[in-house]
C-alpha positions as CSV (number, residue, x, y, z in Angstrom):
1,X,-4.6,-12.3,-30.3
2,X,-5.0,-11.3,-26.7
3,X,-2.4,-12.4,-24.2
4,X,-3.6,-14.0,-21.0
5,X,-2.3,-12.5,-17.8
6,X,-2.7,-14.2,-14.4
7,X,-2.3,-12.0,-11.4
8,X,-1.6,-13.9,-8.1
9,X,-1.8,-12.2,-4.8
10,X,-2.3,-13.5,-1.2
11,X,-5.7,-11.7,-0.5
12,X,-8.1,-9.2,-1.9
13,X,-8.2,-7.1,1.2
14,X,-8.1,-3.3,1.0
15,X,-4.3,-3.0,1.5
16,X,-1.7,-1.3,-0.6
17,X,-0.5,-4.0,-2.9
18,X,-4.0,-5.4,-3.3
19,X,-5.3,-2.0,-4.3
20,X,-2.6,-1.6,-6.9
21,X,-3.2,-5.0,-8.3
22,X,-6.9,-4.4,-8.6
23,X,-6.4,-1.1,-10.3
24,X,-4.0,-2.7,-12.8
25,X,-6.2,-5.8,-13.5
26,X,-9.3,-3.6,-14.1
27,X,-7.5,-1.1,-16.4
28,X,-5.1,-3.1,-18.5
29,X,-6.2,-2.6,-22.2
30,X,-9.0,-5.2,-22.8
31,X,-8.1,-5.5,-26.5
32,X,-4.6,-6.6,-25.6
33,X,-4.9,-8.6,-22.4
34,X,-7.2,-11.3,-21.0
35,X,-6.7,-10.8,-17.3
36,X,-7.5,-13.3,-14.5
37,X,-6.9,-12.9,-10.8
38,X,-6.0,-15.5,-8.2
39,X,-6.2,-14.9,-4.4
40,X,-3.9,-17.4,-2.8
41,X,-5.3,-17.3,0.7
42,X,-8.7,-15.6,0.7
43,X,-10.8,-13.1,-1.2
44,X,-11.9,-9.8,0.2
45,X,-13.8,-6.6,-0.5
46,X,-11.8,-6.0,-3.7
47,X,-13.3,-9.1,-5.3
48,X,-16.6,-7.4,-6.2
49,X,-15.0,-4.6,-8.2
50,X,-12.9,-7.0,-10.1
51,X,-15.8,-9.2,-11.1
52,X,-17.9,-6.1,-12.0
53,X,-15.1,-5.2,-14.4
54,X,-15.3,-8.6,-16.0
55,X,-12.1,-10.0,-14.4
56,X,-12.5,-13.6,-13.2
57,X,-11.4,-14.2,-9.6
58,X,-10.3,-17.6,-8.2
59,X,-9.6,-18.2,-4.5
60,X,-7.2,-21.0,-3.7
61,X,-7.8,-21.1,0.0
62,X,-4.2,-21.6,1.4
63,X,-4.5,-22.4,5.1
64,X,-1.0,-22.8,6.3
65,X,2.4,-21.2,5.6
66,X,3.5,-24.5,3.9
67,X,0.4,-25.9,2.3
68,X,1.0,-28.6,-0.4
69,X,-2.7,-28.8,-1.2
70,X,-2.9,-25.1,-2.0
71,X,0.1,-25.4,-4.2
72,X,-1.5,-28.4,-6.0
73,X,-4.7,-26.4,-6.6
74,X,-2.7,-23.4,-7.8
75,X,-0.8,-25.5,-10.2
76,X,-4.0,-27.0,-11.5
77,X,-5.3,-23.5,-12.1
78,X,-2.2,-22.4,-14.0
79,X,-2.3,-25.6,-16.1
80,X,-6.0,-25.0,-16.9
81,X,-5.6,-21.2,-17.8
82,X,-2.3,-21.6,-19.6
83,X,-1.4,-17.9,-19.1
84,X,1.2,-16.2,-21.3
85,X,2.5,-14.3,-18.3
86,X,2.1,-14.6,-14.5
87,X,2.5,-11.6,-12.2
88,X,2.9,-12.3,-8.5
89,X,2.6,-9.9,-5.6
90,X,4.1,-10.2,-2.1
91,X,6.1,-13.0,-0.6
92,X,3.6,-15.9,-0.3
93,X,2.3,-15.3,-3.9
94,X,5.8,-14.7,-5.2
95,X,6.8,-18.1,-3.8
96,X,3.8,-20.2,-4.6
97,X,3.0,-18.5,-7.9
98,X,6.4,-18.6,-9.4
99,X,6.9,-22.2,-8.4
100,X,3.6,-23.2,-10.0
101,X,4.5,-21.2,-13.1
102,X,7.9,-22.9,-13.4
103,X,6.3,-26.3,-13.0
104,X,3.7,-25.5,-15.7
105,X,6.2,-24.1,-18.2
106,X,5.1,-20.5,-18.1
107,X,7.8,-18.5,-19.9
108,X,7.1,-15.0,-18.6
109,X,7.2,-14.7,-14.8
110,X,7.0,-11.3,-13.2
111,X,7.4,-10.9,-9.4
112,X,6.3,-7.8,-7.4
113,X,8.4,-6.6,-4.4
114,X,6.4,-3.9,-2.6
115,X,8.3,-3.0,0.5
116,X,11.7,-2.8,2.2
117,X,11.1,-6.2,3.8
118,X,13.4,-6.1,6.8
119,X,11.3,-8.9,8.4
120,X,12.8,-11.4,6.0
121,X,15.3,-13.8,7.4
122,X,17.9,-15.9,5.5
123,X,15.3,-18.6,4.6
124,X,12.9,-16.1,2.9
125,X,15.8,-14.3,1.1
126,X,17.2,-17.6,0.0
127,X,13.8,-18.4,-1.6
128,X,13.8,-15.0,-3.3
129,X,17.3,-15.5,-4.7
130,X,16.6,-19.0,-6.0
131,X,13.3,-18.1,-7.7
132,X,14.9,-15.0,-9.2
133,X,16.9,-17.3,-11.4
134,X,13.7,-18.3,-13.2
135,X,12.0,-14.9,-13.1
136,X,11.8,-12.7,-16.2
137,X,11.4,-9.5,-14.3
138,X,11.0,-8.2,-10.7
139,X,9.0,-5.0,-10.3
140,X,9.7,-2.8,-7.3
141,X,7.5,0.2,-6.6
142,X,10.2,2.5,-5.5
143,X,14.0,3.0,-6.0
144,X,14.5,2.2,-2.3
145,X,12.9,-1.2,-2.6
146,X,15.1,-1.9,-5.6
147,X,18.2,-1.0,-3.7
148,X,17.1,-3.2,-0.8
149,X,16.8,-6.3,-2.9
150,X,19.9,-5.6,-5.0
151,X,21.7,-5.3,-1.6
152,X,20.4,-8.8,-0.8
153,X,21.9,-10.2,-4.0
154,X,18.9,-10.3,-6.3
155,X,20.0,-9.6,-9.9
156,X,19.9,-5.8,-10.5
157,X,19.4,-6.2,-14.2
158,X,16.1,-8.0,-13.6
159,X,14.6,-5.4,-11.2
160,X,12.5,-2.6,-12.7
161,X,10.9,0.3,-10.9
162,X,7.2,1.1,-11.6
163,X,5.8,3.5,-9.0
164,X,2.3,3.1,-7.5
165,X,-0.6,4.9,-9.1
166,X,-3.3,6.9,-7.5
167,X,-6.6,8.2,-9.0
168,X,-8.0,11.7,-8.3
169,X,-9.8,12.0,-5.0
170,X,-13.6,11.8,-5.1
171,X,-15.8,14.3,-3.3
172,X,-16.8,13.1,0.1
173,X,-20.4,12.1,0.6
174,X,-20.0,12.7,4.3
175,X,-19.9,16.2,5.8
176,X,-17.4,17.0,8.5
177,X,-20.3,17.6,10.9
178,X,-21.7,14.2,10.2
179,X,-18.3,12.6,10.9
180,X,-17.8,14.5,14.1
181,X,-21.3,13.5,15.2
182,X,-20.7,9.8,14.4
183,X,-17.5,9.9,16.5
184,X,-19.0,11.9,19.3
185,X,-16.4,14.6,18.9
186,X,-16.7,18.4,19.6
187,X,-17.5,20.7,16.6
188,X,-14.1,22.4,16.9
189,X,-12.0,19.2,16.7
190,X,-8.9,19.0,14.5
191,X,-8.6,15.6,13.0
192,X,-5.3,13.7,12.4
193,X,-5.5,10.5,10.5
194,X,-3.3,7.4,10.6
195,X,-4.3,4.6,8.2
196,X,-2.7,1.2,8.0
197,X,-2.2,-2.3,9.4
198,X,-1.6,-2.3,13.1
199,X,1.7,-4.1,13.5
200,X,5.3,-3.4,14.6
201,X,6.4,-1.9,11.2
202,X,4.0,1.1,11.6
203,X,5.4,2.3,14.9
204,X,1.9,3.5,16.0
205,X,3.2,4.0,19.6
206,X,5.1,7.0,18.2
207,X,1.8,8.5,16.9
208,X,0.2,8.0,20.3
209,X,3.1,9.7,22.0
210,X,3.0,12.6,19.5
211,X,-0.7,13.0,20.2
212,X,0.1,13.1,23.9
213,X,2.6,15.9,23.3
214,X,0.0,17.9,21.3
215,X,-2.5,17.4,24.1
216,X,-0.1,19.4,26.3
217,X,-0.3,22.5,24.1
218,X,-3.8,22.3,22.6
219,X,-7.1,20.7,23.5
220,X,-8.7,20.3,20.0
221,X,-6.6,17.5,18.4
222,X,-8.0,14.0,17.9
223,X,-6.0,11.2,16.4
224,X,-8.1,8.7,14.3
225,X,-6.3,5.4,13.9
226,X,-7.9,3.5,11.0
227,X,-7.1,-0.2,10.4
228,X,-6.6,-3.4,12.3
229,X,-4.0,-5.9,12.9
230,X,-2.2,-8.2,15.4
231,X,-1.1,-5.3,17.7
232,X,-4.4,-3.5,18.1
233,X,-5.1,-4.8,21.6
234,X,-1.6,-4.0,22.8
235,X,-1.8,-0.5,21.3
236,X,-5.1,0.2,23.0
237,X,-3.6,-0.8,26.3
238,X,-0.7,1.5,25.7
239,X,-3.0,4.3,24.8
240,X,-4.9,3.8,28.1
241,X,-1.7,3.6,30.1
242,X,-0.6,7.0,28.6
243,X,-4.1,8.2,29.7
244,X,-5.0,9.7,26.3
245,X,-8.1,7.6,25.4
246,X,-10.0,10.9,25.1
247,X,-7.8,12.0,22.2
248,X,-6.8,8.8,20.4
249,X,-9.6,6.7,18.8
250,X,-9.2,3.3,17.2
251,X,-11.8,3.0,14.4
252,X,-10.9,-0.4,13.0
253,X,-11.3,-1.3,9.4
254,X,-13.3,1.3,7.5
255,X,-14.5,0.8,3.9
256,X,-15.1,4.5,3.6
257,X,-11.6,5.9,4.0
258,X,-11.8,8.0,0.8
259,X,-14.9,9.7,2.3
260,X,-13.0,10.4,5.5
261,X,-9.7,11.7,4.0
262,X,-10.9,15.1,2.9
263,X,-11.9,15.9,6.6
264,X,-8.4,15.2,8.0
265,X,-6.4,18.3,8.8
266,X,-3.2,16.2,8.7
267,X,-2.2,12.7,7.8
268,X,0.5,10.9,9.9
269,X,2.7,8.0,8.8
270,X,5.1,6.9,11.5
271,X,6.4,3.7,9.8
272,X,9.9,2.4,10.3
273,X,9.9,1.1,6.7
274,X,7.6,1.0,3.7
275,X,7.6,0.5,0.0
276,X,5.4,3.3,-1.3
277,X,2.5,4.1,1.1
278,X,-1.0,4.0,-0.5
279,X,-2.4,5.9,2.5
280,X,0.1,8.8,2.0
281,X,-0.7,8.9,-1.7
282,X,-4.5,8.9,-1.1
283,X,-4.1,11.7,1.4
284,X,-1.9,13.7,-1.0
285,X,-4.4,13.2,-3.8
286,X,-7.1,14.6,-1.4
287,X,-5.0,17.7,-0.8
288,X,-4.3,16.7,2.8
289,X,-0.9,17.8,4.3
290,X,1.3,14.9,5.4
291,X,3.8,14.5,8.3
292,X,5.7,11.3,7.9
293,X,8.9,9.5,8.7
294,X,11.9,10.1,6.4
295,X,12.2,6.6,5.0
296,X,12.7,4.8,1.7
297,X,9.6,5.1,-0.5
298,X,8.0,7.9,1.5
299,X,10.7,10.4,0.6
300,X,9.8,9.6,-3.1
301,X,6.4,11.0,-2.4
302,X,6.7,13.8,0.2
303,X,8.8,16.8,-0.7
304,X,9.8,18.5,2.6
305,X,8.2,21.9,3.1
306,X,6.6,21.7,-0.4
307,X,4.0,18.9,0.0
308,X,4.5,18.1,3.7
309,X,7.1,17.3,6.3
310,X,9.5,14.5,7.0
311,X,11.0,13.5,10.3
312,X,13.4,10.8,11.4
313,X,11.7,7.6,12.6
314,X,10.9,7.9,16.3
315,X,11.0,11.7,16.3
316,X,7.7,12.2,18.2
317,X,8.4,15.8,19.1
318,X,9.1,16.6,15.4
319,X,5.7,15.1,14.4
320,X,4.0,17.2,17.0
321,X,5.9,20.3,16.1
322,X,5.2,20.2,12.4
323,X,1.5,19.2,13.0
324,X,1.0,22.1,15.4
325,X,2.5,24.5,12.8
326,X,0.1,23.2,10.1
327,X,-2.9,23.5,12.4
328,X,-2.0,27.0,13.4
329,X,-1.4,28.2,9.8
330,X,-4.3,27.2,7.5
331,X,-2.8,29.0,4.5
332,X,0.4,26.9,4.8
333,X,-1.6,23.7,5.2
334,X,-3.7,24.6,2.2
335,X,-0.6,25.4,0.1
336,X,1.1,22.2,0.9
337,X,-2.0,20.2,0.4
338,X,-2.6,21.6,-3.1
339,X,1.1,21.0,-4.0
340,X,0.7,17.4,-2.9
341,X,-2.4,16.9,-4.9
342,X,-0.7,18.3,-8.0
343,X,2.3,16.0,-7.5
344,X,0.1,12.9,-7.4
345,X,-1.8,14.0,-10.5
346,X,1.2,14.7,-12.6
347,X,3.7,12.0,-11.4
348,X,1.8,9.2,-9.8
349,X,-1.4,8.7,-11.8
350,X,-3.1,5.3,-12.3
351,X,-2.8,5.9,-16.0
352,X,0.9,6.2,-15.9
353,X,1.2,3.0,-13.7
354,X,-1.0,0.9,-16.0
355,X,0.8,2.2,-19.1
356,X,4.2,1.2,-17.6
357,X,2.9,-2.3,-16.8
358,X,1.3,-2.8,-20.2
359,X,4.5,-1.7,-21.9
360,X,6.6,-4.1,-19.8
361,X,4.2,-7.0,-20.4
362,X,4.2,-6.3,-24.1
363,X,8.0,-6.2,-24.3
364,X,8.4,-9.4,-22.3
365,X,5.8,-11.3,-24.3
366,X,7.6,-10.3,-27.5
367,X,10.7,-12.0,-26.1
368,X,12.6,-8.8,-25.3
369,X,14.0,-9.4,-21.8
370,X,16.7,-6.7,-21.9
């Protein structure tokens, strides 16, 4: 008899955890699992793919940080579905979802910790520690995330590492010339991509400074910042103050990032902390060289001088120096990109990720919690 799995996540936007959850929900073996998805706050562009794959999607509509009505609706959903196992993703869903599961008597609760969450204060960490008592397993996506939470007194024996999965890059339906024409850029432009939510964690100011350094030594580099977030206006003002609006372009949310990736000469990640960056993984799968900060999670992906380069957070000159080297040496860039693509295919495939989750679910549902 198939086991019912309820995946609970805050939104179905095109962000890292959401992409991983969607891949998992759509690819878990249909003969073993009956998968349902609940978006706690709102739906999003990933909803359509889930429904096309036959995965039912429910949106609760949480409106406030503390929303008793949303909790009541979630508890009603859990009571109606009677799942054999609940998997939650990210803090809001981890909190509401596990509380609802406990209230409804769900025996198998799996929480997902996806990042080195330095933003959490004592209240959030106290909630994590309390709910961990009733949690069957906590899944981290990198050893660094596990270390972070063990260091904050979550039970080490309950935390298991399952790395993110990434599929092979698809051929782009857009030519480089078409992209440059759309962006009104010269034909000789070298493109650097930065993809992510625009907030403090990402340290996008460092990328703007690095682009300004590159502008001093070469005139062909353009930084494309893809994504949106609460700091976009401030970052645009900063770019204008640095007087580099001709080289730094904010493209906002794009649903066609996989089509753009193959045309990047280099991908940058300037984050202060991460879990395991989907944008880095997607770039590596597309054979794009990466220059990124040497932080937990990212160092699990990028092998220095083999698949890309790592620099200390805030090292703007290092970002510019390594990027300039890659732009000046196409053979080196190609070699690193191919090695990156191979690393994703052999060590971080979607199939491996799904198999690990399916094995974990099966073990827990059989009552083996060791």
